C-alpha positions as CSV (number, residue, x, y, z in Angstrom):
1,M,71.7,90.0,86.1
2,R,72.5,90.5,82.4
3,V,73.9,94.0,83.1
4,L,76.4,92.6,85.6
5,D,77.4,89.9,83.2
6,E,78.1,92.6,80.5
7,Q,80.0,94.8,82.9
8,I,82.3,92.1,84.2
9,H,84.9,92.9,81.5
10,Q,85.2,96.5,82.6
11,F,85.6,95.4,86.2
12,L,88.3,92.9,85.3
13,D,90.1,95.3,82.8
14,G,90.6,98.0,85.4
15,H,91.6,95.6,88.2
16,L,93.9,93.6,86.1
17,T,95.7,96.7,84.8
18,T,96.3,97.8,88.3
19,L,97.5,94.3,89.4
20,I,100.0,94.3,86.5
21,S,101.4,97.6,87.6
22,C,101.6,96.3,91.1
23,L,103.6,93.3,89.9
24,V,106.0,95.6,88.0
25,L,106.4,97.9,91.0
26,F,107.1,94.8,93.2
27,I,109.7,93.4,90.9
28,I,111.7,96.6,90.2
29,G,111.0,98.7,93.3
30,T,112.9,99.3,96.5
31,S,111.7,97.9,99.9
32,F,109.2,100.7,100.5
33,V,107.9,100.5,96.9
34,K,107.5,96.7,97.3
35,G,105.5,97.2,100.4
36,F,103.3,99.7,98.7
37,A,102.8,97.4,95.7
38,A,101.9,94.5,97.9
39,T,99.4,96.6,99.9
40,L,97.9,98.0,96.7
41,G,97.6,94.6,95.1
42,L,95.9,93.2,98.2
43,G,93.4,96.1,98.2
44,V,92.7,95.6,94.5
45,L,92.0,91.9,95.0
46,I,89.7,92.5,97.9
47,S,87.9,95.3,95.9
48,L,87.5,92.9,92.9
49,F,86.0,90.2,95.1
50,T,83.7,92.6,96.8
51,S,82.5,94.3,93.6
52,L,81.8,91.1,91.8
53,N,80.4,88.7,94.5
54,C,78.8,91.0,97.1
55,S,77.0,93.3,94.7
56,K,75.6,90.3,92.7
57,T,74.4,88.7,95.9
58,F,72.9,91.9,97.1
59,L,71.0,92.5,93.9
60,R,69.7,88.9,93.9
61,F,68.5,89.4,97.5
62,L,66.7,92.7,96.5
63,T,65.0,91.2,93.4
64,S,63.8,88.2,95.4
65,Y,61.0,90.6,96.6
66,Q,58.3,91.1,94.1
67,F,57.8,94.8,94.8
68,M,61.5,95.4,94.0
69,R,61.1,94.2,90.5
70,R,59.1,97.2,89.3
71,K,60.9,99.0,86.4
72,N,59.9,102.4,87.6
73,L,62.1,102.0,90.7
74,Y,65.2,101.9,88.5
75,L,64.3,103.6,85.2
76,K,63.3,107.2,84.8
77,D,59.9,107.7,83.3
78,V,60.7,109.6,80.1
79,T,57.2,109.4,78.5
80,N,55.8,112.3,80.6
81,S,58.6,114.8,79.9
82,S,59.3,116.4,76.5
83,S,62.3,118.3,75.4
84,T,60.3,121.6,75.3
85,N,59.3,121.3,78.9
86,L,62.9,120.7,79.9
87,I,64.1,123.8,78.0
88,N,61.3,126.0,79.5
89,K,62.1,125.0,83.1
90,S,65.7,126.0,82.9
């Protein structure tokens, strides 16, 4: 879960920037632009909720099983491959 805690700033940065632009569009825009800004803002808020809460819950569920905690499921085994083998294969 440490990775998700480190990445939360990137999630928030992108979503907050979009929400600020939605607010500006809603304040200075015409009626159609205000509708677009409201819809975009609602979509960004739903996306932010989903990306933070649902993915964290899903990963906690997966790692509750012991066999899902093996590192080789998530990390590439780099000990068996050398740079010369990679060059010769291509």
